[in-house]
Steps between C-alpha positions, in 0.01 A plus 500: 500500500841352427334170391281685258795676358687168442213370287458602138128542522547701819717745313226535240242562766703776643548649164131479424422652843737785446365554154150521636612730781682722248191511272273580785740764625521637145131511464471659843752767412337559166169532677646746741661696220174500305307608806743777570492603137119495499496706822744741359310522172176553689650771721662657193170510318311629804752784543480594132118488520514731795710758320283476193189557709654808663598643158149429360352700788656807333388380152149477637525838664620655173225324303241640749640855463475477119160318499290609799225262595150632556303174536509229759624248259805280451750644251792291382840631435670357189679184589879507476778227511841551647805279424755486775833324436737464798751285310403181683125557453289635224138568589211660317245659737149600412362807674128575511328782691153635523344806660176555685359821635383459857464693827769483763398492863731691738471453869527826695615463856791481731675241718226536758188504289344497159276786394369353178593448140505703181438395145686637205546400128789264442617244248602142559783369282513120490812353350591132425844396383577136394790328326400411148809312367855458610824299463824452681838328466384208710380216274260374756297819503197416283375859509182406670521761774187715524529772769189721550535812719242765552470845669233762557596871505267789606544817295363815647398814307741788558341817612592872505566475876841344410626843413584764763434761222306422184394789269348484154635851421774649706374850451276719714133569406634825343708285263829603661777267623486395865851430632670270744748699710783435740257451796335203319624156616273238348537141618234319285478441128405787274340499151382780278334467160670824404830674559621541862631839603761573771712785614819536698350730754332511839771371730471142628789260563593412136672817387171653400388200294196281575564144610322205351574181701294262281454445129376793301333441165364758251338469175681819409830630618658675796492876453758646735593859603796515456498265205790281624447302822687225693299195395602257768489764777140598411347169376638267755252232427533515119348697222329381178396765246252451208347222698169340389201707623213397731132554442352739761127432542237774526271314731542264798331215321632218726387685812174599355428137407602338826413766765290341780402831651354779283394859603271692269372410158675546160238747365540751781870555579554865399355673807584247776780498753555196727713591796616172664693449826615141528566322835616151413228335300236762594441837340308809595355664190382854445318538161511844359234592249605811308193707398431658171644857489288777638526870423624727774567876516756719662479878496831685457602807696810713511615499775373175658391447770288808451439676834253637585286259293200735482703755303667256254412459136627194315682544164361193328390146581698185425296201382648149495416133578597278792421147597420360841601155633256297709655222717347173618670243724519127455745206552663216312638177646687182412754684300788266571617316182274693275496733204285814554388719218337844537296674235604863559773675679667311786652668807695242690696453819532245780669194623453184286497130581531225253539549135289793373499681170291814467409662171272761356363628171624860559768647732643366821589748773709376794361681805750346740740213548462165323624260768531123537353338810812298570771752414607780722509854352832556328592131515568296186213260421728228342418252772125576513337187353157608600420839347535660161319795338456608141340827386390538147345817352344538164584868531786631719624449861541811720654554844222723623572843651188533709133464525201604716403223739152388403404440860587842644623713212840542668792562264734204497854496341585128550831477307726762652800415713840619607835343421558451870222247547698204358873445444642559149411425229149482633303788633149611597247536224347182366587128504371283208539126529357409154558443140330787321395516137348821330349381172327818376495528125434839353547383144806490283719796466871503442704471818626859468153645474273587792238250626362578839258202491772232520536320828771610736606449860531856641395735779207730527519879499840560349506886478373638833434864552326675786128583496291712734318300763169584659533759776300672777526872488390719789352834398343742743469232760323255262670181353457432132590168329649515145568200282607444143685829534708449182186443298354824633805696385571375147335400184414127497515316269779738394525656154786593276472859610443404865724193564531321824819611690797263455595518869156425644342153497229435248177413673481127593833410342611434851260224630501693833439836332518765633823438698711790619831315540504177286801267516765463233753245622301217661741228613585166349317239285616165638421213260554136577368360180493591129369769267368459141359799316422606144705821541743609767317706761673760717550444867695828532495832307737786507237761560614701203523256216638673196492176312129461560200738469428531870674842553317679209264708721208333313244287674390197305520222759416201269802593304724549804503880452458614856586861537843643572800348685454357847649764735551503870499874522214622732255754383260674737126539420430846382185533712505254788754605753734215612408260221805379313488255205813291457579148369726314742704180559375248738720518820823308486479425125779569256488631142425817315202390283174322550430132568685207649837342542518135382575198705418220249565136587410203277300227663704201398213265564356617167771309311326168598154600619288772348197679648164349408366577161770754432561608133713244315825584323447417130760564242388695191301279272330307786806307604470399875819484702486218745690417817578155638299374794521147651676221316470138589626174345229229486417181310336602177165375377625341182151432373407879535803593290422242242148635464628847404809410302 
């Protein structure tokens, strides 16, 4: 080495070697810097593309709400460009998205087994973002970077099941306000297309005010008594007044179109009842055919029973019409993961497995609990991935008071229970694990006007009075059987000069008529689900409603005019010794009126998964609110996007 250094040409060689080494090192470092810069640029652009794709998901959702698709076709969303300048980089990104209507398959099952799949309408939003042009402060960046990133988002149609309470008009069928009181604690979302009414009354734990734990929206305003109310104390989940309204359909079109099981035929639904008891995916069916009315007669005596019969002369004869119901038995099976539509009235109860939505063209009567196969009674269904029930009526939905068993004619009262059967806030009565929707449309009238044809969720037989049952009377050692006693004592149908008494049940108003001691307070309605209705139905009445026509003394049942006030005072029969008529509370129930306490719990599963073929939530004008489903980043098909843009 020393000898090389002593020579002039040796020094030059070293210099040249070092120059080469320096140049190589410089090129290497430049390459490393360029590579790092390229990597940084690529990662920067990828990150920006990801953010743009996520933001475009909401653009696509809003576009779909404003422009609902009806065909299975590709619809492009107007292309946009975004310029992002970080100081070191300036990039222009091109964002393109397209929508396709499809059907989404949802697997229904658990960790230990799969029960099947369901299909529901959905939309696929495909997005591609790529860098169009760019520059930077680095001179060696020739702007040739072309980053393509894609994503696919599933958008699901929102449904009315997302609301714990939904009402088109927050008034009763009589056109009077129905109030939220201090006992009401609502954990799910609420919407009304009209004003919402509330009162500081009724007790509870919020100083007499109702408590709303989730967002409340109203297309009108809050009407409060008193007028001033503590906003944050009452509306703990937020309140939006004068909110955009939702369309409330009159028919269950989606369920009608997609139902796999159908009972009856569309042309013969007025005189048919289908009583269904579900056990898992199997159902026992009793079909009730209501006959054409037939004329019957009842002679009237005073007094009645007339004893001895041989010496009795009747005063006059009542003539009226009644209908008989003939029942036939059948079964249905394979109900799991199905829509079921009934042409007629539907009486429903049972334990349901899989996803089932039941609907009918007339009224639904709940003749017992609506239970889920894999959820214990009074337990929250939030972790049940296997079972879900929807109930859709094109009329109203009733908690039934009672009925005559078609098999043996025994009188059944399935929905009575005491407060002692379950711990607070639950209680005996009825358990309903379902989203319920009462669509009945009686035609337009102003919200403050009566309309008793609008769909409501309510309870049957709201103004009970005693009626005289059949009796056996012993006279001179012989036994005589007397039935329809009230019809043999009074004018029927009544006239203006001979009205029906206000404290005596009108014939057949009680489905178990005649009943000596009908029940007033009946227990608790326990809902783990959601309720949507055209008007707000009552689940409890005072028994003497001065704000409503029910205490007028007049009988006009279709207009809710049902005699006089409900009273618990006993009154003995004037002829039959020991017979006392008296309305009464079911044992161990609380309250002073008629009906049920409320234990309403929102099924939070409905926020992400709706019952099959349940009515959609469409904003006024046909706008369709959508919710985000799955979202995945994937390599885009550039050729596909180039074909449509």
